[in-house]
C-alpha positions in Angstrom: 61.3 182.2 -118.8 58.9 184.4 -116.8 57.9 183.5 -113.2 54.3 184.0 -112.3 53.2 184.2 -108.7 49.4 184.1 -108.0 48.5 185.3 -104.5 45.3 185.3 -102.4 44.0 187.8 -99.9 46.6 189.3 -97.5 49.4 188.0 -99.7 51.7 190.2 -101.7 51.5 189.6 -105.5 54.6 189.2 -107.6 55.2 188.9 -111.3 58.7 188.9 -112.7 60.2 188.4 -116.2 64.0 188.5 -115.6 57.1 148.1 -97.0 58.9 149.5 -99.8 60.3 148.0 -102.9 62.8 149.1 -105.6 61.3 150.9 -108.5 60.2 149.0 -111.6 59.2 150.9 -114.7 55.6 151.6 -115.4 54.0 149.8 -118.3 55.2 151.3 -121.5 58.2 153.0 -119.9 61.7 152.1 -120.9 63.1 152.0 -117.4 65.2 155.1 -117.3 65.8 154.8 -113.5 68.3 152.1 -112.8 69.2 151.0 -109.3 71.9 153.0 -107.6 75.4 151.8 -108.2 78.5 152.0 -105.9 80.3 154.1 -108.5 80.4 157.8 -107.7 81.9 160.5 -109.8 83.6 163.7 -108.6 80.3 165.7 -108.9 78.9 167.9 -111.7 80.3 171.2 -110.5 83.3 172.7 -112.5 86.7 172.7 -110.8 87.7 175.8 -112.7 89.7 178.0 -110.3 91.8 181.1 -110.5 94.9 178.9 -110.1 93.8 176.8 -113.1 93.2 179.9 -115.2 96.6 181.4 -114.3 98.1 179.0 -116.8 96.5 181.3 -119.4 98.0 184.4 -117.8 97.1 187.0 -115.2 94.7 188.7 -117.6 92.6 185.5 -117.9 92.5 185.2 -114.1 91.4 188.8 -113.7 88.6 188.2 -116.2 87.5 185.1 -114.2 87.4 187.1 -111.0 85.2 189.7 -112.5 82.8 187.1 -114.0 82.6 185.3 -110.6 81.7 188.6 -108.8 79.1 189.3 -111.4 77.6 185.8 -111.0 77.3 186.3 -107.3 75.5 189.6 -107.8 73.2 188.1 -110.3 72.4 185.2 -108.0 71.5 187.7 -105.2 69.3 189.7 -107.5 67.4 186.6 -108.7 65.9 186.0 -105.2 62.2 186.8 -104.8 60.8 187.4 -101.3 57.2 186.5 -101.0 55.5 187.5 -97.8 52.4 185.5 -96.7 49.7 186.2 -94.2 50.2 185.1 -90.5 53.9 185.3 -90.7 54.5 182.9 -93.6 57.5 183.6 -95.9 58.9 182.1 -99.1 62.1 183.0 -100.9 62.5 181.9 -104.5 66.0 181.8 -106.0 65.5 181.4 -109.7 68.3 179.5 -111.5 70.0 178.8 -108.2 71.7 176.2 -110.4 72.4 177.2 -114.0 70.5 175.1 -116.7 73.6 173.2 -117.5 74.3 172.4 -113.8 70.7 171.5 -113.2 70.7 169.1 -116.2 73.9 167.4 -115.0 72.7 167.1 -111.4 69.4 165.7 -112.5 70.9 162.9 -114.7 73.4 162.0 -111.9 70.7 161.8 -109.2 68.4 159.8 -111.4 71.0 157.0 -111.5 72.7 157.4 -108.1 69.7 157.7 -105.7 68.2 154.3 -104.7 64.6 155.3 -105.6 61.8 153.3 -104.0 58.1 153.0 -104.3 56.8 153.3 -100.7 53.5 152.6 -99.1 51.6 155.1 -96.9 48.5 154.9 -94.7 45.4 156.7 -96.0 42.2 156.3 -94.1 43.4 153.0 -92.7 44.4 151.6 -96.1 47.9 151.1 -97.4 48.6 152.6 -100.8 51.6 153.3 -102.9 52.8 156.9 -103.0 52.3 158.4 -106.4 56.0 159.1 -106.9 59.4 157.5 -106.0 61.2 158.6 -102.8 64.4 158.2 -100.8 65.1 159.6 -97.3 68.8 160.6 -97.0 70.5 162.1 -94.0 73.1 162.0 -91.3 73.2 159.1 -88.9 70.3 159.6 -86.4 68.2 161.7 -88.7 65.2 159.4 -88.4 62.0 160.9 -89.7 58.4 159.7 -89.3 55.6 160.7 -91.6 52.5 159.0 -93.0 52.7 156.6 -90.0 56.0 155.3 -91.4 59.4 155.5 -89.7 62.2 156.4 -92.1 65.8 155.5 -91.3 68.2 157.7 -93.3 70.3 156.4 -96.2 73.8 157.9 -96.2 74.5 161.1 -98.2 76.1 160.5 -101.6 78.9 162.9 -102.5 76.6 164.8 -104.8 73.8 165.2 -102.3 76.3 166.1 -99.7 77.7 168.9 -101.9 74.2 170.2 -102.6 73.4 170.0 -98.9 76.5 172.1 -98.0 75.8 174.7 -100.7 72.2 175.1 -99.6 73.2 175.2 -95.9 75.5 178.1 -96.7 72.8 179.8 -98.7 70.1 179.6 -95.9 72.5 179.9 -92.9 71.4 176.6 -91.2 73.3 173.3 -91.0 70.8 171.0 -92.8 71.2 167.3 -92.0 68.7 165.5 -94.2 66.8 165.5 -97.5 63.7 163.9 -98.8 64.3 163.0 -102.5 61.2 162.8 -104.7 61.1 161.6 -108.3 58.0 162.4 -110.3 58.2 160.1 -113.3 55.7 162.2 -115.3 52.7 164.5 -114.7 50.7 161.5 -113.3 52.9 161.5 -110.2 52.0 164.1 -107.5 52.3 165.2 -103.9 49.2 165.7 -101.8 48.6 168.9 -99.8 50.6 168.6 -96.5 52.8 170.6 -94.1 56.2 169.7 -92.9 55.3 170.0 -89.2 56.5 166.8 -87.7 57.9 167.1 -84.1 61.4 166.2 -85.0 61.6 169.3 -87.3 61.0 171.6 -84.4 58.9 174.7 -84.3 58.5 176.7 -87.6 61.2 174.7 -89.5 63.0 176.0 -92.6 62.5 173.8 -95.7 64.7 174.3 -98.8 63.3 172.8 -101.9 65.4 172.3 -105.1 63.7 171.5 -108.3 65.3 169.7 -111.2 63.9 168.6 -114.6 60.3 169.3 -115.7 58.6 172.4 -114.6 55.7 171.6 -112.3 53.1 173.6 -110.5 53.6 174.2 -106.8 50.5 175.1 -104.7 50.5 176.6 -101.2 47.2 177.1 -99.3 46.4 178.5 -95.8 45.0 176.0 -93.4 41.9 178.2 -92.9 41.2 178.3 -96.6 42.5 180.0 -99.7 40.7 183.3 -98.9 43.1 183.6 -96.0 46.2 183.1 -98.2 47.4 181.1 -101.2 50.3 180.9 -103.6 50.8 179.2 -107.0 54.3 178.9 -108.6 55.7 177.2 -111.7 59.0 175.8 -110.3 61.6 175.6 -113.1 64.7 173.4 -113.1 67.5 174.8 -111.0 65.2 176.9 -108.8 65.5 176.9 -105.0 62.4 177.6 -103.0 62.9 178.3 -99.3 59.9 178.1 -97.0 60.5 179.7 -93.6 58.8 181.8 -90.9 55.4 180.3 -89.9 54.8 178.8 -93.3 54.6 175.1 -92.1 52.4 176.1 -89.1 49.8 178.0 -91.1 50.0 176.6 -94.7 49.9 173.3 -96.6 51.7 172.7 -99.9 51.6 170.2 -102.7 52.3 169.3 -106.3 49.1 168.4 -108.2 48.9 166.0 -111.1 49.5 167.5 -114.6 48.6 164.8 -117.1 50.0 166.8 -120.0 53.5 166.7 -118.5 55.5 163.8 -119.9 59.0 164.6 -118.6 60.3 163.6 -115.2 61.1 165.9 -112.3 63.3 165.5 -109.2 62.6 167.5 -106.1 65.0 167.7 -103.1 63.6 169.1 -99.8 66.4 169.7 -97.4 65.7 170.2 -93.7 67.1 169.8 -90.2 65.9 166.9 -88.1 66.5 167.3 -84.3 66.3 164.0 -82.4 65.5 165.8 -79.2 62.1 166.9 -80.6 61.2 163.3 -81.7 58.0 161.9 -80.3 55.8 158.9 -81.0 53.1 161.1 -82.5 52.7 161.0 -86.2 52.9 164.2 -88.3 50.2 165.3 -90.7 51.7 164.2 -94.0 
């Protein structure tokens, strides 16, 4: 499907065609998000290798090698670089996961992640976030946002495999991920920036989308005339925000009442305990 990028002033334009509690279903929902279990499978990614294919002969193995090289080239071609004003930068990797992979990962995470409905402080009031969340990371990757301290849950094998693949993609050893489950278009994410002290200066944020296509909005802190970006993030896409994006821009996922399907978003990052301070970030 086409990808449409809408940009504001000073932003390049691009159009391409290639106390928490465990979740309980909303009224009228069938409860498709069970609690996490201790059972883990071997992951959704195929174990097909050249050695496996040699059982079919050298010719089959050679074909596999050519297909693998072509797939790597296609993946590199699918990256879209979007330069923003004031040093912001986004890289969009369309179909970073194939549709089949994305579907398998989505269904596995929907069951394996211990989704929670968490409260946040807004203007002195405690309200539930309009989505389900889970903070996962290495030991010590404590993260504070919305005046709440989040101790990390351990990586599941699947999340760890995704973490390693994305770390290799972006060239940074990522050690944590905020998992978000949007049950339907009524769930959302308010405008914010990932600029907490423990993320360091100008952090890289790698965002993997799975499930329903949702709108992603990015706006300059000084107003949309300074810079803006609107994307429709499809399943399997990987959006990498880097440069000064978190310093100068806020991003969010608005409500879309017409969307009935769920979406999972994984935002991988690197938490550095040496940067941690008692100050609260601006989520």
